[in-house]
C-alpha positions as CSV (number, residue, x, y, z in Angstrom):
1,M,-85.8,21.8,97.1
2,N,-82.6,19.5,96.5
3,S,-79.6,19.7,98.6
4,R,-77.8,21.9,96.4
5,Q,-77.3,25.1,96.4
6,K,-78.6,27.8,94.3
7,T,-76.1,29.1,92.6
8,L,-76.1,30.7,89.1
9,P,-74.6,27.9,87.3
10,N,-76.5,25.1,89.0
11,E,-80.0,27.0,88.0
12,L,-78.3,27.4,84.2
13,R,-78.0,24.0,84.2
14,E,-81.2,22.8,85.1
15,I,-82.6,25.2,82.9
16,L,-80.5,23.1,80.2
17,I,-81.8,19.9,81.7
18,S,-85.6,20.9,81.6
19,R,-85.6,22.5,78.2
20,D,-83.8,20.0,76.4
21,E,-85.4,17.1,78.5
22,I,-82.2,15.5,79.5
23,I,-82.4,12.6,81.8
24,E,-79.9,12.4,84.4
25,D,-78.2,9.2,85.4
26,R,-76.0,8.2,88.0
27,F,-73.0,9.3,86.2
28,D,-74.5,12.5,86.0
29,E,-75.0,12.9,89.6
30,I,-71.5,11.4,90.5
31,I,-70.2,14.3,88.3
32,R,-72.4,17.2,90.0
33,N,-71.6,15.7,93.5
34,A,-67.4,15.5,92.9
35,E,-65.1,17.2,95.0
36,I,-63.3,19.4,93.0
37,I,-59.5,19.9,93.9
38,D,-57.9,22.9,91.9
39,I,-54.3,22.2,92.2
40,E,-52.6,25.5,91.1
41,E,-48.7,24.2,90.9
42,E,-47.0,21.3,89.2
43,T,-46.7,18.4,92.0
44,D,-44.8,15.3,92.4
45,M,-46.9,11.8,93.6
46,N,-45.5,12.5,96.8
47,G,-47.2,16.1,96.6
48,L,-50.6,14.8,94.9
49,F,-51.0,12.2,98.3
50,N,-50.3,15.1,100.5
51,I,-53.2,17.2,99.0
52,L,-55.5,14.0,98.5
53,S,-55.2,13.1,102.2
54,D,-55.7,16.6,103.6
55,Q,-58.7,16.4,101.9
56,F,-59.7,12.6,102.7
57,S,-59.0,13.7,106.5
58,L,-61.3,16.7,106.5
59,R,-64.1,15.0,104.8
60,L,-63.7,11.5,106.6
61,G,-63.0,12.7,109.9
62,I,-59.5,10.5,110.1
63,E,-56.0,11.7,110.9
64,K,-53.8,12.4,108.1
65,H,-51.4,9.5,108.9
66,I,-54.2,7.1,107.8
67,S,-55.0,8.3,104.7
68,M,-51.4,8.6,103.2
69,S,-51.1,5.1,104.6
70,F,-54.1,4.2,102.3
71,L,-53.3,6.4,99.3
72,K,-49.5,4.7,99.3
73,S,-51.1,1.4,99.6
74,V,-53.3,1.7,96.8
75,K,-50.2,3.2,94.8
76,K,-47.8,-0.1,95.9
77,I,-51.4,-2.3,94.7
78,Q,-51.3,-0.8,91.4
79,Q,-47.6,-1.5,90.4
80,L,-48.4,-5.2,91.2
C-alpha cells in the first residue's frame, strides 16, 4: 500500500485511473502530493508572503523570518 490515505476521493481517483487505463506521470505525482493552501479572504502580496512563510516554516522546520526573507528575495529577483 502506498503512503496516501485511503479516503473516498483517493479511492475514486484510483478506480478511474484503473478503469480508464490512465498512465500517471511525474506531473500527476507532483499534483497529488502538493500542499494545498486555501486562502479564504482577499490578500495582498505581503499577506500572501506571510501565509506562505508560515507554511514553509512548519514544513521545513525553519524560523519564519528566514522563509519570509527568502520569499522577498524571490520577489526582488523577479522584478529585475
